[in-house]
C-alpha positions in Angstrom: -23.8 3.9 -28.0 -20.1 4.7 -26.6 -20.9 2.6 -23.1 -22.7 0.0 -25.1 -19.5 0.0 -26.9 -17.1 -0.3 -24.4 -19.1 -3.4 -22.5 -19.1 -4.8 -25.5 -15.3 -5.1 -26.0 -14.5 -5.6 -21.9 -16.7 -8.5 -22.9 -14.5 -9.9 -25.7 -11.5 -8.9 -24.5 -12.6 -11.1 -21.2 -13.4 -14.2 -24.0 -10.0 -14.0 -25.5 -8.1 -13.7 -22.4 -9.6 -16.4 -20.6 -9.7 -19.3 -22.8 -6.0 -19.8 -23.6 -4.5 -19.0 -20.0 -7.2 -20.1 -17.5 -5.6 -23.7 -18.0 -2.1 -22.5 -17.1 -2.5 -20.5 -14.1 -2.2 -21.6 -10.7 0.3 -24.7 -11.4 3.4 -23.1 -10.9 6.5 -24.3 -8.6 9.2 -22.9 -6.6 11.3 -25.8 -5.0 12.7 -27.2 -3.1 15.5 -27.1 -5.0 18.3 -29.7 -4.1 21.0 -26.9 -2.9 18.3 -25.4 -0.9 19.7 -24.1 2.8 17.6 -23.3 5.9 18.0 -22.4 9.2 16.9 -25.0 12.5 15.6 -22.8 15.6 15.6 -25.1 18.8 13.3 -23.0 21.4 15.3 -25.2 24.5 18.7 -23.5 23.7 17.4 -20.0 23.4 17.6 -17.5 26.0 16.0 -14.1 24.7 19.4 -12.4 24.2 18.4 -10.4 21.6 21.7 -10.4 20.1 20.3 -12.4 17.0 18.3 -8.9 16.0 21.4 -6.7 16.6 23.1 -8.6 14.3 20.1 -8.6 11.7 20.2 -4.8 12.3 24.0 -4.5 11.8 24.1 -6.7 8.5 21.2 -5.1 6.7 21.7 -1.3 8.1 18.4 -0.9 9.1 17.5 1.8 11.4 18.3 1.7 15.1 15.2 0.9 17.3 13.7 2.9 19.7 14.9 0.6 22.7 18.4 -0.9 22.6 19.1 -4.4 21.8 20.2 -5.2 25.4 16.9 -3.5 27.1 15.1 -7.2 27.5 12.0 -5.4 29.0 10.4 -5.3 25.3 10.0 -9.0 25.8 7.6 -8.5 27.9 5.5 -7.3 24.8 4.2 -9.6 22.1 5.9 -8.2 18.9 6.4 -8.4 14.8 8.5 -8.1 12.5 8.0 -4.6 10.7 9.6 -2.6 7.8 12.1 -1.5 9.9 12.9 -4.9 12.0 13.6 -8.1 9.8 13.5 -10.1 13.3 12.2 -9.8 16.5 12.2 -12.4 19.7 9.2 -13.1 21.8 9.0 -14.6 25.3 6.0 -17.0 25.9 4.8 -18.1 29.2 4.3 -21.8 29.9 3.6 -24.1 32.5 7.4 -25.1 32.7 8.4 -21.3 32.6 9.3 -18.9 30.0 10.4 -19.9 26.8 11.5 -17.6 23.7 11.0 -17.6 19.8 12.5 -15.8 17.1 10.6 -14.8 14.0 11.2 -13.5 10.7 10.6 -15.1 7.2 10.3 -18.6 7.1 11.4 -18.5 3.9 8.4 -21.2 2.4 9.8 -23.6 -0.3 6.7 -22.6 -2.0 6.5 -18.9 -1.0 2.4 -17.9 -0.3 3.9 -14.2 -1.4 5.6 -15.7 -4.5 2.2 -17.2 -5.4 0.5 -14.2 -4.6 2.3 -12.2 -6.7 1.5 -11.5 -10.2 4.2 -9.3 -11.0 7.1 -11.6 -9.5 8.2 -9.5 -7.4 9.1 -12.7 -5.4 11.5 -16.1 -6.5 12.2 -18.5 -4.5 16.4 -18.9 -4.7 18.3 -21.9 -4.8 19.9 -21.0 -1.9 16.8 -21.3 0.0 16.0 -17.6 0.5 12.8 -15.8 -0.6 14.3 -12.8 -2.7 12.3 -9.5 -3.8 13.0 -7.3 -6.1 11.2 -3.4 -5.7 11.6 -2.7 -9.2 9.1 -4.4 -10.2 7.0 -4.2 -7.3 3.3 -2.2 -8.0 2.6 -2.1 -4.4 -0.4 -3.9 -4.4 0.2 -5.8 -1.1 -1.0 -9.0 -2.2 1.9 -11.0 -0.7 0.6 -9.1 3.2 -2.8 -11.0 2.8 -1.4 -14.2 1.5 1.2 -14.8 4.0 0.2 -17.3 6.9 3.1 -16.1 9.2 1.9 -12.2 8.6 5.5 -11.6 8.4 6.3 -8.6 4.7 5.8 -5.5 6.0 5.2 -2.6 4.2 6.8 0.9 4.0 4.0 3.2 4.7 6.0 6.4 5.7 8.1 5.9 2.3 6.0 8.4 0.1 8.1 8.1 -3.2 9.4 4.6 -3.4 7.6 1.9 -0.6 9.4 -1.5 -0.8 8.3 -4.7 0.9 10.1 -5.5 3.5 11.5 -9.0 5.3 14.1 -11.3 6.4 16.3 -11.8 3.3 18.1 -14.8 5.1 21.6 -12.8 4.7 21.5 -13.7 0.5 24.0 -11.1 -0.2 26.3 -12.8 2.8 25.4 -16.6 1.6 26.9 -15.5 -2.1 30.4 -14.4 0.5 30.2 -18.2 1.9 29.4 -16.2 5.6 26.6 -17.4 7.5 23.5 -15.6 8.4 24.4 -12.8 10.6 21.8 -13.4 13.5 23.4 -17.4 13.1 26.5 -15.9 13.6 25.7 -14.1 16.8 24.1 -16.5 18.5 26.0 -17.3 21.5 24.0 -20.3 22.4 23.9 -22.1 19.2 20.1 -22.2 19.0 20.5 -21.6 15.6 21.8 -23.8 12.7 22.8 -22.8 9.2 23.5 -25.8 6.2 21.5 -27.8 3.8 17.8 -28.5 5.0 17.8 -31.9 4.2 20.7 -32.1 7.0 19.4 -29.8 9.0 16.2 -32.2 9.3 18.2 -34.8 10.2 20.3 -32.9 13.0 16.4 -32.1 14.4 15.3 -35.7 14.3 19.1 -36.6 16.2 18.0 -34.5 19.1 14.3 -35.3 19.1 15.1 -39.0 19.8 18.3 -38.5 21.7 16.1 -36.3 24.2 12.2 -37.9 23.7 11.1 -36.2 27.1 12.7 -32.8 26.0 11.4 -32.0 22.8 8.0 -32.1 20.9 8.4 -35.0 18.6 7.5 -32.6 15.4 10.2 -30.8 13.2 7.6 -27.6 12.2 8.4 -26.4 9.0 9.3 -29.4 7.6 6.0 -30.0 6.2 4.1 -26.6 7.3 2.4 -25.4 4.0 4.9 -27.9 1.4 8.0 -27.1 4.3 9.7 -24.1 4.9 13.4 -23.1 5.1 13.3 -21.8 8.4 12.3 -25.0 10.9 11.5 -25.3 14.2 11.6 -27.8 17.6 10.3 -26.8 20.7 9.6 -28.3 24.2 6.7 -26.9 24.5 3.8 -27.3 22.0 4.0 -25.3 18.7 0.7 -23.5 19.4 2.1 -21.7 22.9 5.2 -20.0 21.5 3.2 -18.3 18.5 2.4 -20.5 15.7 0.1 -22.0 14.2 -0.8 -25.1 14.2 -4.0 -24.8 11.5 -1.9 -24.7 8.8 -1.5 -28.1 6.6 0.9 -29.8 4.7 -0.5 -28.2 1.3 1.6 -25.7 -0.5 0.4 -22.0 -1.0 0.0 -23.0 -4.8 -2.2 -25.7 -4.4 -4.2 -23.3 -2.3 -4.5 -20.4 -4.5 -4.7 -22.3 -7.8 -8.4 -21.0 -8.6 -7.9 -17.9 -7.4 -4.6 -17.6 -9.5 -6.5 -18.7 -12.6 -8.5 -15.0 -12.1 -4.9 -13.1 -11.8 -4.1 -13.6 -16.1 -7.8 -12.5 -16.8 -7.7 -9.4 -14.4 -4.0 -8.5 -16.3 -5.4 -8.9 -19.2 -8.7 -7.0 -18.7 -7.0 -3.9 -17.1 -6.1 -2.1 -20.3 -9.6 -2.3 -21.5 -10.6 -1.5 -18.4 -8.9 1.3 -18.1 -9.0 2.5 -21.7 -13.3 2.5 -21.5 -12.9 4.4 -18.0 -10.6 7.5 -19.5 -12.8 7.7 -22.6 -15.9 7.8 -20.3 -14.1 10.2 -18.2 -13.0 11.9 -21.0 -16.6 12.4 -22.8 -17.8 13.7 -19.1 -14.9 16.2 -18.8 -16.1 17.1 -22.4 -20.0 17.3 -21.4 -19.0 19.4 -18.2 -16.7 21.8 -20.4 -18.6 22.4 -23.0 -21.7 23.0 -20.0 -19.3 25.7 -18.2 -18.8 26.9 -21.7 -22.6 27.6 -22.0 -22.9 28.9 -18.9 -20.5 31.2 -19.0 -21.7 32.7 -22.2 -25.3 32.9 -21.4 -24.3 34.5 -17.8 -22.6 37.0 -19.8 -25.4 37.5 -22.0 -27.5 38.5 -19.1 -24.8 40.2 -17.3 -24.7 42.5 -20.5 -28.3 43.0 -21.1 -29.1 43.6 -17.7 -26.0 46.2 -17.6 -27.4 47.6 -21.1 -31.1 48.0 -19.2 -29.5 49.8 -16.2 -27.8 51.8 -18.4 -30.6 53.0 -20.3 -32.8 53.3 -17.1 -29.8 55.7 -15.7 -29.3 57.9 -18.4 -33.0 58.0 -18.3 -33.6 59.0 -15.0 -30.1 61.3 -15.9 -32.2 63.0 -18.9 -35.0 63.4 -16.8 -33.4 65.3 -14.1 -31.1 67.3 -16.5 -35.0 68.1 -17.8 -36.3 69.0 -14.5 -33.1 71.2 -13.4 -33.3 72.9 -16.8 -36.9 74.1 -16.2 -36.4 75.4 -12.8 -33.0 77.2 -14.0 -35.2 78.8 -16.7 -38.5 79.3 -14.3 -35.7 80.7 -12.3 -34.6 82.9 -14.9 -37.7 84.7 -16.0 -39.1 85.1 -12.2 -35.6 87.5 -12.3 -36.2 89.2 -15.3 -39.7 89.6 -14.0 -38.7 91.3 -10.4 -36.0 93.3 -12.5 -38.8 94.7 -14.8 -41.3 95.7 -11.9 -38.3 97.1 -10.2 -37.3 99.7 -13.1 -41.0 100.3 -13.4 -41.1 101.4 -10.3 -37.9 103.5 -10.3 -39.8 105.4 -13.1 -42.8 106.0 -11.8 -40.3 107.4 -9.2 -38.5 109.6 -11.3 -41.3 110.7 -12.7 
């Protein structure tokens, strides 16, 4: 009866939650905001010096790397960002020689991470940055699965308060009117910070001025609905580690169907947990009752066996004692008869 009741409640809750909320799910928009800022990366200017990595490490107070930032041997292996590294530079071998590209969160206009996060831990800020609120994060890591650029990283080594870590576009510095640390440190001006619309104009101007130097495309202008971090390059973007299969649809458009089920899951979760808890408690009670009965039965059997053993031992002791008495009596009789015979013999001798 309890199981049928639980399933009935589950179905009723699903119907009540799904009907009013499914029509609203998956339609949220995040940007672009009129004041959206961004960064333009020019791969033809990057020399792979890793100064941007050093600056990012300093301004965000991240742990020191295993190898110093002036050790360029790390460029021989392709790397990705992690929970201790918000940005990295990779080297790509092309027909015209090595090309370097900086990698970090691209701060999408309509972020896949925010689209996938049902607790709204991620937010697209008016200044262009995609922020993260660790206080509401439940650690589901859907953001890591959703990100098409494989950027968010999780603090698996932090047992108590793990967070999702990624580039913040130096939002605290932007609030103070400063440049992002990597942009400020770049010695070759491969990074340009400013309003996103202006960055697109700058990118187009460079491409038009040097058509033989650049690929005629601004990566991030339209990919995945557009990003605040954009790229121009002299080599095909696929050759410098950027995906060219993403299309122009934003994450909310692509995930509208999947997001429709999120409110249902959230609404059903308390009912599901309550049902599981009730079933679990019932199983625990039955198991506990069975344990109590088993203990009582074992004690009863032990008591019976102990009493039986005691009777057997007493019986044995009584039998042994009776035999000892009989032996002692027999011995005493024999001794008495022996003494009587000796007295008789002595009397005869005296006579």
